[in-house]
C-alpha positions as CSV (number, residue, x, y, z in Angstrom):
1,M,17.3,53.0,45.2
2,K,20.2,50.5,45.1
3,Y,21.3,48.4,42.1
4,V,23.7,45.6,41.0
5,I,25.2,44.8,37.7
6,G,25.5,41.4,36.1
7,I,28.1,41.0,33.3
8,D,27.8,38.0,31.0
9,L,31.2,37.7,29.1
10,G,30.2,35.5,26.2
11,T,32.0,34.1,23.2
12,S,30.9,36.8,20.7
13,S,29.7,39.6,22.9
14,V,29.5,40.9,26.5
15,K,26.0,41.7,27.9
16,T,25.4,43.8,31.0
17,L,22.2,44.1,33.1
18,L,21.3,46.8,35.7
19,V,18.9,45.2,38.3
20,N,17.2,46.7,41.3
21,K,16.3,45.0,44.6
22,E,13.0,43.7,43.2
23,G,14.8,41.9,40.3
24,E,13.6,44.5,37.8
25,I,15.8,45.2,34.9
26,K,16.5,48.9,34.7
27,G,19.2,48.9,32.0
28,E,20.8,46.7,29.4
29,A,23.8,47.0,27.1
30,T,25.7,44.7,24.8
31,A,29.0,45.0,22.9
32,S,30.3,42.5,20.4
33,Y,33.9,41.5,19.7
34,P,35.6,39.3,17.0
35,L,36.8,35.7,17.1
36,I,40.2,34.9,15.6
37,H,40.4,31.7,13.5
38,E,44.0,31.4,12.1
39,R,43.6,27.8,11.1
40,P,40.8,25.2,11.1
41,G,40.1,24.1,14.6
42,Y,41.7,27.2,16.1
43,S,39.5,29.7,18.1
44,E,41.1,32.6,19.9
45,Q,40.3,36.0,21.3
46,N,42.2,39.1,22.4
47,P,41.4,39.5,26.1
48,E,41.7,43.3,25.7
49,E,38.5,43.1,23.6
50,W,36.6,41.8,26.7
51,V,37.8,44.8,28.8
52,N,37.0,47.4,26.2
53,G,33.6,45.9,25.5
54,T,32.8,45.8,29.2
55,V,33.8,49.4,29.7
56,A,31.6,50.5,26.8
57,C,28.6,48.6,28.2
58,L,29.0,50.0,31.7
59,K,29.3,53.6,30.4
60,Q,26.2,53.0,28.3
61,L,24.2,51.6,31.3
62,L,25.0,54.7,33.4
63,Q,24.2,57.2,30.6
64,E,21.0,55.6,29.5
65,S,19.6,54.7,32.9
66,G,20.4,57.9,34.7
67,V,21.4,55.9,37.8
68,A,24.0,57.6,39.9
69,A,27.3,55.7,40.2
70,E,27.0,55.6,44.1
71,E,23.7,53.7,43.8
72,I,25.4,50.7,42.3
73,E,26.4,48.5,45.1
74,G,28.0,45.5,43.4
75,I,29.1,43.8,40.2
76,S,29.4,40.1,39.4
77,F,30.1,38.0,36.3
78,S,29.1,35.1,34.1
79,G,31.9,33.9,31.8
80,Q,32.5,31.6,28.9
81,M,34.1,28.5,30.3
82,H,37.5,26.8,29.7
83,G,39.3,29.7,27.9
84,L,43.0,29.8,28.6
85,V,44.5,33.2,29.5
86,L,48.3,32.9,30.2
87,L,49.9,35.6,32.4
88,D,53.5,36.4,33.1
89,E,55.0,37.5,36.5
90,Q,53.7,41.0,36.0
91,N,50.2,39.6,35.0
92,Q,50.6,40.7,31.4
93,V,48.8,38.6,28.8
94,L,51.3,36.4,26.9
95,R,49.1,35.3,23.9
96,N,45.6,35.4,22.7
97,A,43.2,33.4,24.8
98,M,42.4,29.9,23.5
99,L,38.6,29.5,23.7
100,W,36.3,26.6,24.7
101,N,35.5,25.9,21.1
102,D,39.2,25.5,20.1
103,T,39.6,21.9,19.0
104,R,43.4,21.6,18.3
105,T,44.1,19.6,21.5
106,T,43.0,16.0,20.7
107,Q,46.5,14.6,21.1
108,E,46.8,16.4,24.5
109,C,43.6,14.8,25.7
110,R,44.9,11.4,24.9
111,E,48.2,12.2,26.8
112,I,46.1,13.3,29.8
113,E,44.2,10.0,29.8
114,A,47.4,8.0,29.4
115,K,49.2,9.7,32.2
116,L,46.4,10.0,34.8
117,G,44.3,6.9,33.9
118,N,41.4,6.4,36.4
119,Q,42.8,9.3,38.5
120,L,41.3,11.7,36.0
121,L,37.7,10.8,36.7
122,D,38.3,10.2,40.4
123,I,39.7,13.7,40.9
124,T,38.1,15.9,38.3
125,R,34.8,13.9,37.7
126,N,35.1,14.8,34.0
127,A,36.6,13.2,30.9
128,A,39.4,14.9,28.9
129,L,37.8,16.8,26.1
130,E,39.3,19.4,23.7
131,G,37.2,22.2,25.2
132,F,38.8,22.0,28.7
133,T,41.7,24.2,29.8
134,L,44.4,21.7,30.8
135,P,44.7,20.3,27.2
136,K,45.2,23.9,26.0
137,I,47.9,24.5,28.6
138,L,49.7,21.3,27.5
139,W,49.4,22.4,23.8
140,V,51.2,25.7,24.6
141,Q,53.7,23.9,26.7
142,K,54.5,21.6,23.8
143,H,54.2,23.9,20.8
144,E,55.3,27.3,22.3
145,P,57.8,26.4,24.9
146,E,59.7,29.7,24.9
147,L,56.4,31.6,25.5
148,F,55.3,29.0,28.1
149,A,58.5,29.5,30.1
150,K,57.4,33.0,30.8
151,A,54.0,31.9,32.1
152,A,53.6,32.4,35.9
153,R,49.8,31.7,36.2
154,F,46.7,31.3,34.2
155,V,43.1,32.5,34.5
156,L,39.8,32.0,32.7
157,P,38.1,34.8,30.7
158,K,35.8,36.3,33.3
159,D,38.5,36.0,36.0
160,Y,40.9,38.0,33.8
161,L,38.2,40.7,33.4
162,R,37.7,40.8,37.2
163,Y,41.5,41.1,37.6
164,R,41.5,44.1,35.4
165,M,38.7,45.6,37.4
166,T,40.1,44.9,40.9
167,G,43.9,44.2,40.4
168,R,43.5,40.8,42.1
169,V,44.3,37.5,40.4
170,Q,41.8,34.9,41.6
171,M,39.8,32.1,40.0
172,E,36.1,31.5,40.9
173,I,35.4,27.9,41.7
174,S,32.5,26.9,39.4
175,D,34.7,28.0,36.5
176,A,37.8,26.3,37.9
177,A,35.8,23.1,37.8
178,G,36.0,23.2,34.0
179,T,39.9,23.2,33.8
180,L,40.6,19.5,34.6
181,L,43.0,20.8,37.3
182,L,40.4,21.0,40.1
183,N,39.6,18.3,42.6
184,V,35.9,18.8,42.1
185,P,34.5,16.9,45.1
186,E,36.9,18.7,47.5
187,G,36.7,22.1,45.8
188,A,40.5,22.5,45.7
189,W,43.3,22.5,43.2
190,S,44.7,19.0,42.5
191,D,48.4,18.9,43.5
192,E,48.6,15.4,41.8
193,I,47.6,16.8,38.4
194,V,49.7,20.0,38.7
195,R,52.8,17.8,39.5
196,A,52.0,15.2,36.8
197,F,52.3,17.8,34.1
198,G,55.2,19.9,35.6
199,L,53.3,23.1,35.9
200,P,55.1,25.9,37.8
201,E,54.4,26.6,41.5
202,G,51.6,29.1,41.9
203,F,50.3,28.4,38.4
204,C,46.8,27.9,39.7
205,P,45.6,31.1,41.3
206,P,43.7,31.4,44.6
207,L,40.1,30.2,44.5
208,L,37.1,32.4,45.1
209,G,33.5,31.7,45.9
210,S,30.8,32.9,43.5
211,T,29.2,35.4,46.0
212,E,32.5,36.1,47.7
213,E,33.9,39.6,47.4
214,A,37.0,40.0,45.3
215,G,37.6,43.6,46.2
216,T,36.5,47.0,44.9
217,L,37.0,48.7,41.6
218,L,40.5,50.1,40.8
219,P,40.2,53.9,40.6
220,E,41.5,54.0,37.0
221,F,38.9,51.4,35.9
222,A,36.1,53.2,37.8
223,Q,37.1,56.4,36.1
224,R,37.0,54.8,32.6
225,C,33.5,53.5,33.0
226,G,32.0,56.2,35.3
227,L,31.4,53.9,38.3
228,S,32.4,54.6,41.9
229,P,35.7,53.1,43.1
230,N,33.7,51.9,46.2
231,T,31.7,49.5,44.0
232,R,32.1,46.0,45.3
233,V,33.1,43.2,42.9
234,F,32.1,39.5,43.5
235,G,33.4,36.2,42.1
236,G,30.6,35.3,39.7
237,G,30.3,32.0,37.9
238,A,30.8,29.8,34.9
239,D,28.1,30.6,32.2
240,N,26.3,27.3,32.8
241,A,26.2,27.8,36.6
242,C,25.0,31.4,36.1
243,G,22.4,30.3,33.6
244,A,21.2,27.7,36.1
245,V,21.0,30.4,38.9
246,G,19.2,32.8,36.5
247,A,16.6,30.1,35.8
248,G,16.1,29.3,39.5
249,I,18.0,25.9,39.6
250,V,18.9,26.5,43.2
251,R,17.3,23.4,45.0
252,Q,17.3,19.7,44.6
253,G,14.6,18.2,42.3
254,D,14.9,21.1,39.8
255,A,16.6,20.7,36.4
256,L,17.2,23.1,33.5
257,C,16.6,22.3,29.9
258,S,18.2,24.9,27.6
259,I,17.7,24.6,23.8
260,G,19.9,27.0,21.9
261,T,22.2,26.1,19.1
262,S,23.4,23.3,21.4
263,G,21.2,21.9,24.2
264,V,22.0,21.5,27.8
265,V,20.3,19.6,30.6
266,L,21.5,20.5,34.0
267,T,20.5,19.5,37.5
268,Y,21.3,20.7,41.0
269,E,23.1,18.3,43.4
270,E,24.5,18.5,46.9
271,D,26.1,15.0,47.1
272,K,29.8,15.2,46.1
273,S,30.1,11.4,45.8
274,K,28.0,11.3,42.6
275,D,30.0,9.7,39.9
276,F,28.8,9.4,36.3
277,G,32.0,7.8,34.9
278,G,32.6,10.9,32.7
279,K,29.4,10.4,30.7
280,V,28.1,13.8,31.9
281,H,29.9,16.8,33.2
282,F,30.0,17.2,37.0
283,F,31.0,20.7,38.2
284,N,31.0,22.8,41.4
285,H,27.9,25.0,41.4
286,A,27.8,28.7,42.3
287,H,26.1,27.7,45.6
288,S,28.7,26.9,48.3
289,G,29.0,23.1,48.7
290,A,26.7,22.4,45.8
291,F,27.3,20.8,42.4
292,Y,25.6,20.5,39.0
293,A,25.5,17.6,36.6
294,M,25.2,18.6,33.0
295,G,24.6,16.7,29.7
296,V,25.1,18.3,26.3
297,T,23.4,17.8,22.9
298,L,25.7,19.4,20.3
299,A,23.1,20.1,17.6
300,A,19.8,20.9,19.4
301,G,18.3,24.1,18.1
302,Y,20.8,23.9,15.3
303,S,19.1,20.7,14.0
304,L,15.8,22.6,13.7
305,S,17.5,25.6,12.1
306,W,19.2,23.3,9.6
307,F,15.9,21.6,8.8
308,K,14.2,25.0,8.2
309,D,17.0,26.5,6.2
310,S,17.3,23.4,4.0
311,L,13.7,22.4,3.5
312,A,11.6,25.4,4.3
313,P,13.7,28.6,3.8
314,G,10.7,30.7,2.9
315,L,8.8,30.0,6.2
316,S,9.2,31.5,9.6
317,F,9.7,29.1,12.5
318,D,6.1,29.7,13.6
319,E,4.8,28.8,10.2
320,L,7.0,25.7,10.0
321,L,5.9,24.4,13.3
322,A,2.2,25.4,13.2
323,P,1.0,21.9,11.8
324,V,3.2,19.9,14.2
325,G,0.8,20.0,17.1
326,S,-1.9,18.1,15.1
327,L,0.3,15.1,14.7
328,P,0.5,12.2,17.2
329,P,3.7,11.4,19.3
330,G,6.1,9.5,17.1
331,A,5.4,11.5,13.9
332,E,3.6,8.4,12.5
333,G,6.6,6.1,12.7
334,L,9.5,8.6,12.0
335,L,12.6,9.1,14.2
336,F,15.4,11.6,13.9
337,T,18.8,11.6,15.7
338,P,20.3,15.1,16.0
339,Y,23.9,14.1,15.4
340,L,24.5,16.7,12.6
341,V,27.9,17.7,14.1
342,G,28.6,14.6,16.2
343,E,27.4,14.1,19.7
344,R,28.5,14.8,23.3
345,T,26.2,13.1,25.8
346,P,26.1,10.2,26.3
347,H,28.1,9.4,23.1
348,A,31.3,11.5,22.9
349,D,31.6,10.8,19.2
350,S,32.8,13.3,16.6
351,V,32.2,11.0,13.6
352,I,28.5,10.0,14.1
353,R,26.0,11.9,12.0
354,G,22.2,12.3,12.1
355,S,19.5,10.0,10.7
356,F,15.9,9.9,9.7
357,I,14.7,6.4,10.5
358,G,11.4,5.1,9.1
359,L,10.9,7.6,6.4
360,S,8.1,6.7,4.0
361,G,6.2,8.2,1.1
362,T,3.3,9.2,3.4
363,H,5.4,11.5,5.5
364,R,5.2,15.3,4.8
365,R,7.2,18.2,6.0
366,E,5.3,18.5,9.3
367,H,6.2,14.9,10.1
368,L,9.8,15.6,9.6
369,A,9.6,18.8,11.7
370,R,8.0,16.9,14.5
371,A,10.5,14.1,14.3
372,V,13.3,16.7,14.5
373,M,11.8,18.2,17.7
374,E,11.3,14.8,19.2
375,G,14.8,13.7,18.3
376,I,16.3,16.7,20.0
377,T,14.3,16.1,23.1
378,F,15.1,12.4,23.2
379,S,18.8,13.3,23.0
380,L,18.3,15.6,26.0
381,A,16.3,12.9,27.8
382,E,19.3,10.6,27.6
383,S,21.0,13.0,30.1
384,V,17.9,13.0,32.3
385,E,18.0,9.2,32.3
386,L,21.7,9.3,33.4
387,F,20.8,11.6,36.2
388,R,18.1,9.4,37.5
389,E,20.2,6.3,37.2
390,A,22.7,8.0,39.5
391,G,20.0,8.7,42.0
392,I,19.4,12.4,41.2
393,S,15.8,13.3,41.5
394,V,14.3,15.3,38.6
395,E,10.9,16.5,39.8
396,R,10.5,19.7,37.6
397,V,12.2,20.9,34.5
398,I,12.6,24.6,33.8
399,S,12.8,25.2,30.1
400,I,14.6,28.1,28.5
401,G,15.8,29.0,25.0
402,G,14.1,28.2,21.7
403,G,12.4,25.1,23.2
404,A,10.5,27.3,25.6
405,K,9.0,29.5,22.9
406,N,6.7,26.9,21.5
407,P,3.8,25.4,23.6
408,V,3.9,22.2,21.5
409,W,7.6,21.7,22.3
410,L,7.1,22.5,26.0
411,Q,4.3,19.8,26.2
412,M,6.6,17.4,24.3
413,Q,9.4,18.0,26.8
414,A,7.0,17.2,29.7
415,D,5.8,14.0,27.9
416,I,9.3,12.8,27.1
417,F,11.0,13.7,30.3
418,G,8.0,12.4,32.3
419,T,8.0,15.4,34.6
420,P,6.3,18.8,34.8
421,V,8.0,21.5,32.6
422,V,7.7,25.2,33.2
423,S,9.0,28.3,31.3
424,L,10.1,31.6,32.7
425,K,8.2,34.8,32.5
426,N,11.3,36.9,31.9
427,E,14.2,34.9,30.6
428,Q,17.5,36.8,30.9
429,G,20.0,33.9,31.2
430,P,23.5,34.0,32.7
431,A,23.6,37.8,33.1
432,M,20.7,37.6,35.5
433,G,22.4,34.8,37.4
434,A,25.5,37.1,37.7
435,A,23.3,39.9,39.0
436,M,21.8,37.6,41.6
437,M,25.3,36.7,42.8
438,A,26.1,40.4,43.2
439,A,22.8,40.8,45.1
440,V,23.6,38.1,47.5
441,G,27.2,39.2,47.9
442,S,25.9,42.8,48.6
443,G,23.8,41.4,51.5
444,W,20.4,41.9,49.9
445,F,19.6,38.2,50.4
446,G,20.9,35.5,52.7
447,S,21.3,33.0,49.8
448,L,20.8,32.5,46.1
449,K,17.7,30.5,47.0
450,D,16.2,33.5,48.7
451,C,17.2,35.7,45.8
452,A,15.6,33.4,43.3
453,D,12.3,33.5,45.2
454,R,12.2,37.3,44.7
455,F,13.8,37.7,41.3
456,I,12.4,34.8,39.2
457,G,8.9,34.5,37.9
458,Y,7.5,31.3,36.3
459,G,5.1,30.9,33.4
460,K,2.7,28.1,32.7
461,T,3.4,24.5,33.9
462,Y,3.0,21.7,31.4
463,E,2.1,18.4,33.0
464,P,2.9,15.1,31.3
465,I,-0.1,13.6,29.4
466,P,-0.1,10.0,30.5
467,A,-1.0,8.5,27.1
468,N,1.7,10.6,25.4
469,A,4.3,9.8,28.1
470,A,3.6,6.0,27.7
471,A,4.0,6.2,23.9
472,Y,7.2,8.2,24.2
473,A,8.7,5.8,26.7
474,R,8.3,3.0,24.1
475,L,9.7,5.2,21.3
476,F,12.6,6.3,23.4
477,K,13.8,2.7,23.7
478,V,13.8,2.5,19.8
479,Y,15.7,5.9,19.6
480,Q,18.4,4.6,21.9
481,Q,19.2,1.8,19.5
482,V,19.9,4.1,16.6
483,Y,23.3,5.2,17.7
484,A,24.8,1.7,17.9
485,A,23.0,0.7,14.7
486,T,24.5,3.6,12.6
487,R,27.9,4.0,14.2
488,S,29.8,1.7,11.9
489,L,27.9,3.1,8.9
490,N,29.0,6.6,9.7
491,E,32.6,5.4,10.1
492,G,32.3,3.9,6.6
493,L,31.0,7.2,5.2
494,Q,33.8,9.3,6.7
495,E,36.1,9.1,3.6
496,F,33.3,10.6,1.4
497,R,32.7,13.6,3.6
498,G,33.9,17.0,2.4
């Protein structure tokens, strides 16, 4: 029997999956590591923690599964996006990695916009946000000039891990798309942006495809974790790209709805001319020549967790949501906007906050719970609407995360999105997507589409109920008015916030 390993290098932990040729999971291991918060808004990590955690997981996989090292053909990766790892001429790490959720770079974002103007969206297809990598590079360049003078190149988190495994410094393209240094439509580094900010020659490493082989394991790394040095290592993908692959978003017409702490709606696209004016993210996909458009709701599942912890701390989620299904769409005239921590899509606004609109004395806890679920889904539907306005077909939504665990919420998604919604039989997320990239790279399948047909099983399909869909279409128009109506009110409240 032959196997591949998918490694998901996350923000708080690394997860590894051992998968056979039928897509069956034969081993799993996880190791956590700390975040470093020296000041408010700072979020860093020591890259050595990623290496040590991965080694521990790989050793555990082999020991617990009993699989021989020679039976493992390939390894690939999913990685947290945008994190800055600066390397010197000897590829030694110069400082802790600045992570995607590090928000110290607002001024650098404004400088990028001022210097590049319309070129920024024309080239990168994305707006300058604090999470991206280029603002972090400029922050170090400005605030740590002596250290930056030693920087020869940069990589992203999973690409650093792959370097430590293979000895080759490369950057995989779906992750490179989140740096603000890549010409996304052309799939190449932007010389214009590199020159505009005076970055050194060779600062952007060679690009690598997601299923392209990066090399084999260094003998010393193979010995540390018990693998064979002949194990092939492949490019991998950004966590969102891998999550999409792991959910089967591999053909046009399919979209992903992921409701975790934040929420993501993501769709597959092959037309590189799509331009959303920066309202949604547009990145290179793990599939060669393909892209994905992505909208983000900052407080998706977090809104429901906040509601439960604040108003029903003694109930489980199942108990809290049990009465919701008996209520009609619209929660009897109650709306919720999930702006608890600001919003991302389509309103990049850090000041806006959430609202209950239409609250009356007849509303009970179950009305508020339903309104929260509907408000989260409406926010995600705004991204779906942007996709459709740009000519992207959304024919089916594959739902994962917390929103896929509740049948009422799955039906609600179908009714609000106006399209069939289906859950997965075995949801494994980005780690499975990484394993699929290793499977394709190893030659088990001709494409990620072929691999998805074998590896991914779908659950029940929820079709839109026409009467509900019509009611939600009317309510959605009301929901879309709330942001503009409350924006100035929230600005006025800003001075009173703790």
